[in-house]
N, C-alpha and C positions, 0 to 999 in steps of 0.2 A: 629449545631456542625460542625467544619471544616472537619472532616473525611467524613461525609455523603455528604457534598458539593463536596469534592474531588471525592467521589464515583460517583456522578452524572456527574461531568465533565469528569471523566475517561471513563465512558460508552459512553458519547457523542463524545469525541475526538478520542478514539481508536476503538470503535465498532460502531460508528455512531448511537447510540441508545439514544433516549430522553425519560426519565422516570420521573415519579412523585412519590415522597416519602411522606408518611404520618405517623405520630406516630401510633404505634400499640395500639389500645384501650384495648386489652385484656391482656396486659403485667402484669396487676395487679394479674392475676391468677398464675404468676410465683413466686417462692420463693424469699424472700427479697434479698438474696445474689446475685441472678442473676440480679435483677433490679438494684442493686448497682454496678454491674460489667459492664453492657451493656446498651446501648440505643437500642430500637427496632423500626423498621420502616417497614411498608408494602410497597412493590414494585411490580408493574406489569411489568414483563420483558418478552417481546416477547409472550405475552398472557398467561404467567405463573404467578401464585400467589407466590411471594417470600417474605420471611421475612429476613430483614437485621439485624443481631445482631452485633452492633458496639461496639468494646471494648472502655470503657471510659478512662482507664488509659494508660499512655505511656509505662509502663513497659511490657515486653513481658511475656506471661504466657506459660506454657508447653503444647505441643500437647495433652498429655493425659488429662490435665485439660480442654482444649478446647473441646476435644471429649466428655467428660462427660457432659459439659455444653450444647453442641450442641445437644446431644441426649435427654437431659431433655427438651430443648426448642422444639425440633422436635415433641415430644409427644403432645405438646399443639398447634401445627400448622399443618394445613392440606395443605401442599405445600412444596416448596423448602425453605430451611433455609441456609443463606449465612453468614459466619463469615467475618467480615471486621475489619481491623486494619491498623495503620499507617505504621508499619514496621514489618518485620519478617525475622529471620535468615534463611540461606539456609538449615541448618539441620532441623529446625522446619517446613519449607515449605515442605521438602521431606516427613517428618512424616505425615503431614496433607494429602498430596497426597496419601500416602500409605493407610491411613485410609479413603480415599474418602470423606474428609470433604471439601465441597465447600468453597472457600475463595476468597477475593479480597483485594489486597494491592494497593490502588489507585496510579496510576502513575508508577506502577512496574509490577504487574502480576495478572492474574485472573486464577482461576481453577474452572470451572463450568461444571463438567462431565455430569450432568443430563440435561444440556442445550446445549450440544455439537451439536446435530443434529439441534436444533432450530437456533443456531448461524450460522451454515453452510448454512441453508436455508436463513437466514437473509442476508448473504453476497451475495448469488445468486440473491435475489430480488433487491439488490442495482444496479445490472447491467442492462443496457438498453436493451429494446426489448425482455426481458425474456431470453436472452442468456447470458451465463456466460463468462465474460471477466475480465482480470486484470484491476485494477484501474491504472492510469498513474504512480503513485509512485511505485506500485508493479511491473509494467512492467519494470520500470527503474532498480529496484533491480534484476529482472530476467536477463535483458540484461547485467548488470554488471557481473553477474555470468557466462553468456555465453562468455563474452569478456575477462575474466580473463585468464592469461597465464596458470594457473593451478588451480585445485579445491581449494577453500579457505573456511575457516570458517569465517562467516560474523557476525558482531554484530551491533545493531542499532546506537550506538554512532559513530563508525568508518564510517559506510555507510552514516550517516547523513552529515558528513564532506565531504565525497567523492562526494555525489550526490547533495548537496545543499538543503537538506530537514531538517526539525526538527527531533529530535530523536523520538518524539511522532508519526510523520507521518511514519517513518520507522518501528517503533514498530507495527503500524497498518498494514503495509505491511506484516510484519512477521505473524500477526494474520490471515491475508487474505490467505497467502500461506499455513499456517498450516490448515486452514479450507478447502482448496482445495486439501490437501494431496500432495503438491508440496514441495520437499525437506524435511528436517528434522529440526525441531526447538527444541533445547535443552536448559535447564536452568543449568548454571554452576555458583554457587555462586549467585552474584547479576546480572550477565550478562546473556543475552540470545544469543544463537549462532545459525546460520542458515547454513546448509550444503545442497549442491545440488549434483546431480548425478555426479560421476567422468567422465562418458562417455558423453562428451559435445554434440555429435550428437544425442544420445538417449535423452538427456535432452531437446534439441531443438525440437525433434519430440513430446516430452511429452507436452511442453508448447505452441507450435505453435497454437493449436486450441483455446487457451485462450488469445492469443495476438490480438491486433487490431491496426489499423492505428493510429499513433499519431497526424495526421493532423486534427486540429479542424476547420480550415477555410483556404480557398485559396483566395488570392487577386491578382489582376493584377495592376501594377503601371507603370507610365511613370516617368522617372527620369532625373534630371539634371546631368551634368558631375560629380559634387561633390557627388551627390546621388549614382551614380554607384559605386564610390569608397567606400562609406560608406556601401552599401549593401554587397559588396565583403568582407569588413572588419568584419562586424557584423553577416553576414549570413553564412550558411554552405551549400555546394553543395548537392543537394538532388534530389529526383524524377528521371525523365527521364534523367536529366543532369548527375547525378551520375551513372546511369546505362550505359549511352553512353560512359562515361570515362573508364568503366570497361568491355566493350564488343564491338562487331562490330556494335552495334546499332547506327544510325545517331543521332546527337545532335537534341534536340527538337527545334521548332521555337523560343521558349523563354527559356532563362536560368532559372533554378529553384533553389531557395534558401530556406532553412528552418531557422526559427527563433523561439525563445521562446516567450511567452506572454510578458514578461518583456522587451525583446529586441524590440519587435514590438512597444510597448508603447514609447520606446526611439526614434525609427525611426519616429514615428508620431510627436513627439515633435521637431524633427529636421526640419520639413517642407521642405523636399527635394524631394517630389514626388507628383504626381497627381494620385488619385485613379480612376480607369476605371471600367466600368460595365462588360467588357469582355476582352478577350486577344487581341482583335484588337487594334493596335496602341500602345500596351504595350511594355515596355522594359524588364520587368522581371515578373516572377510568384513567389509569395511568399507563402510558406506553414507556417502557424502558428501552432506550435506544443503544445501538452499538457504537454510535459516535454522538458528539455533543449537539443536540437540536438547536442550541442557541447560536451556533456558528454562523448561520446564514439567515438570521431573522428578517422577515419582511412583513411590515404592518403587524408586528407582535405575534406573527405566526411562523410556523416552521417553513422551510423553503419549499417551493412548489414541486420540485423534482422528487424530493423525499416523500412529500405528501402523495404524489402520483403513485409512487411505488407501493405505498401503504394501501391506498384506496382501490387500486386496480384489482386487488384480490376479492373485493366485494362483488357478489353476483346479484346486483340489484339494478334494474334499468334506470331508476331515478338517479341513483348515485353515478352510474356510468355516464348518463347524459350531463349531469352537473359537472362532473370531472372533465369531460370532453370540452365543455364551454369554458371552464376555468383555465385549462391549458391553452385554449385558443386565444385567451386574453393576454398571454405573455408577449411582451414587446421584444422581439429578437433584435 
């Protein structure tokens, strides 16, 4: 059935969970009217035995009816029971939440209160090295909030356009932030809205331990004259070059530019450079980022928060001092 396939896809794309569903062999023990109204599947979700009760019909049924059906099924099932349907009105969604009926509307919303802790642990385990960090898309959402002139309410569709991601990716970022207790995610009608702290400096101090350097890879290249023009056009001033422009720090030996993965692929196709194994004889140092460095340009430089995450890794007192003064200049 399409709905159960959408359910599998939703868990994979939004929660990064891969599951296997099999028809529930004991559904014959249920009353005939329940078997006529629902399809039943066994699901193992984060080590928990779950039963998906998938509504067969397209017409929406009332929350009170769903609650009665759910309670009857739950008596026959030793585990979590999840109601799944194609669509649900905001009013009925609210009623189900009030009655703590777990449900999933694939591609729209999930409410799984009994699995909340397990889901938070799942997000933590996705992060490298056992330490909790934002994913690249989630970090981009956070920086968007930090860079906004005033506190805004954000929704996935608008952010997707602003940041160049799909709505599904931004929805996944909302889930991640909610699991980490960052900001507040609310459901209003069919839309989800994200609110961050009004105090930007307090917000920065809250998220800073969860952020990481966006630099995936550094490369050193020797360029033709045309190549230098293209790098200046396509790249964004970053690293020590950006800090030097905003402080008393001397310029680094090599100018540093940041590019996204896609831009780097474009540069490769241009055949305007020679890759070098080290900085010796290079013209430029390139940082390849996990998100687009042009998203939050300020004075033709990368955003200060990404820059901070890059440069905090340097163990040099001059850089540490310049970086500290640079961050104190931010007008919160």
